[in-house]
C-alpha positions, 0 to 999 in steps of 0.5 A: 211108126216109132222113134227107133225105126225113124231114127234106123231109117235118116242113120242108113241114109245119112250113117255120119248123121247124129239123130233124136227124134221124139213123138209118143202119139205114133204120127207127130215126130221132131227129129234133130239131125247134125250132119256135115253133108249137110254143110252148104247146103239151104235148110231145104236142101238138107230136109229132101236130105233127111226125106228122102232117107225115110220115102214112102213112110213121109205122109203115110205113117209119118204123118208129121214130121218137124226136122231141126237139121245142123251140121256139126259147126252149127250144132256146137255153137248151141 
């Protein structure tokens, strides 16, 4: 698994999102996902939305994924 594939999988499920994925070892990754679809949702619900885009890759090809999920307004605040 690589960062580009993870980015593309998330983008396919959350097409309006701005996504940055990092992770050099091929199994541990960090992603920052900014999407208006997260508005009004608790962090757990946001994470579930991202995990849903990755499907069977979670726990298999992707051993660990640290997520930061923000709305555009939250991201603008820094």
